[in-house]
N, C-alpha and C positions, 0 to 999 in steps of 0.2 A: 831413218825411215825406209821401209822395204820399198823396194822397186815393184811395181805392178806391172803383170802382162797386160798388152793393150786389150786383149778379148777377156772379159769376166762373164764367163759361160753360167748360166741359171738353169739348172733344172727343177721345173715346177710340177710337183705331183699332181695339182689339179689339171694342168695342161697336159701331162702325160697319161691322164686317166682316158681309157677309152681310145688311145692311140695305137694300140697294139705292141708297143713298145714299153719293155718293162724298166723300172727306174735303173736297176744295176746294169742292164743291158745298154740303155740310152748313155750312162755315164760313161761305161767302157768304151763306147765308140767315142764320145767327145774326148776321153783322155788319149785315146789311140790316134785320133787325128792331130793331136798335139796341144789341146786345151792344157794350161797350167795353173788356172784359177777356176775352181770349181763351187758354185754354192748349190746346195739342196734347200731348196724353199718348199715348206709344208706348213699349212696354215690350220689345220685340222687337230683331231686327236693324235698323238705320237705313240701309236699302238707298238707292241712287242714286234710285229711283222715289219714295221716300216725301220724300228730300231736294228733290226737283224741286215735289213737291205743296206741302211744309212752305213753299219759297219762294216759291209762288204765294200762299198763305194769309198769308204775311208782307206781300206787296206789297196783298193786299186789306185787311189790318187797318192799312196805313199809310194807303191811300186813305180808308178809313173813320174815320180819326183815333182808331183804338182800340190797345190794348197787346196784342200778341202775345209769348206766353211758351212756351219749348219745356220740357216735361218732362225732368230727368235731365241733358240734354248741354249742358254750357255751350259745348263747341266749336262746336255746330251753331247754338246761339243767337248766338253770335259773328260766324259767318259770315251769318247772317240778319238781323243787327242788331237782334236780338230779346231779350227777357229769358230767364231760366232758372228754373225751379223744381225745388229740390233737395230730396232725401229724406235721411233720417238717415244712410244707407250711400254717399251720392252725394259727389262732389269737395266739400271742405270750402268754405263760402261765401267764406272769404278767397281762396281759389285762383282760384273763379270770379271773385271780383271784379277779380283781376289781368289777368284776360282780358275781361272785358267793362268795364272801366273806371268811369266813375261814370254812363254813360248807360244802360246796359242793369238793368232792375230785376231783382232777386234776391229770391226767395221762398223760404222754408224750412218743410219740415213738422216739425210737433212732434205728440207724442201723451200727453205726461204735464207734470206742474209742473217737474220737473227739466229736461227736454228744452226746454221753453218759457222758463226763466230763462237757459238757456245759449244758446238761439236769440236771445235778446234782447241778446246782447253780441257777435252776429256782424253784420260789414258786409251786413245784408240790409235790403230795403225794407220787406218784409212778412212775417208769420209766418202759418203756417196751424197750425190745432189741430182734431184728430178722431181717429178718427170721433166724432161727437157721437151719431149712432143707428148701430145695426147695418146694415152696407151690402153690398151684392152687387157692387160695383165694383171690388173689390179682392181679391186673393188673400190669405189669411192676415192678415186685418186686425188691428189693435191693439184691446184692450177698448173699447167704446163708454163716453164720457164721461158723456153725458146733459146735461140743461139746467141742473140744478142747480151741479154742478161747473163748466159752461163759464163761469157767471157770476163764479165764483172765479177762475177762471184768466185771465178778461179782465184782472184786476187785477195780475196779473204783468208785464206789459208794455204800454209807452205806443205802441209800434209798432203799424201798421195789423194787424189780425187777422181771418182767414179762417176760417171754420167750415166744415168738409167733412165728409162722412160719412152718408148716409141720409137728408139733408134732403129734406122734401117741400113742396108748397105749402100744406098744412096745417100743418107745423111751422115753417116760414119765419120767420114773423113773430115767435113766442117765441124763437126762435134769435136774431133782431137785438136783440130786446127784451134779449139778456142783455148787451149792449154791444161785440158784434163788430161790425166794419165791412163785411163782406161775406161773403156764403153761395157756397159751391161747388155747381154743380148740373152733374151729368154724366147719369146715366140717364134722368132724366125730360125730358130734352131730345130723346131720342132714341126716341120710342116707336114700338111695332109695331104696325101696319105703319108704317114710315117713309118719309116724302117730303120734298123740299123745302119743301113748303108746311106740312106739320106741323111740321117744325122751326122754320120761322120765326113761324108762329102761337104755338107753344108758348113760344118765348123772348119773343115780345111778351106773353103772359099772365104771364109771370115777371116781366118788367120793369114791367109795371103792378101787381102784386102788391107790389113792393119799392118802387116808388115811384122806378124807375129810368128812365122813359121821358123821351127828349129831344124 
């Protein structure tokens, strides 16, 4: 099983829209800060323009020695030699594994005990569970799990587990104390007003908090 960095940074194109920071610049700032696991999350049409930006982010991640993951799109991940993170309604992990082979990481989102047990049997490199807390980063989110249930859910799989959903700097230590391997952070990495400097400095603060500085 792969070892996950404690910080799983997610660059969400919807969140970045109108922030004044381009996707490539934001990704570059995160990687420069020391982020070593970065996901590109895009829920709309995957245009040629976005593909070219994702290709540049993939190059930056490779140069930084970081893992790069594409949300939902196994085909794009294959073209970019990246990993893919799949949701419950996406391509089955077994089919994605056929595309990516053994090199590309595959992550799989789960939201309850049943899904976590099922995901444990899939050919994935890590599982995600959430939302841990109420979150504004996703439309129509599943019910929040909470810290007490999170600790119990951790026992259902030996695979690396990422906690996601509403996690802040104040709650992150308690989330990690539940036994999960990593915390996913989205909104807090891109404050308003947003700049490459604020993204870089914010990521460094997270890395120091989680003991992930390299």
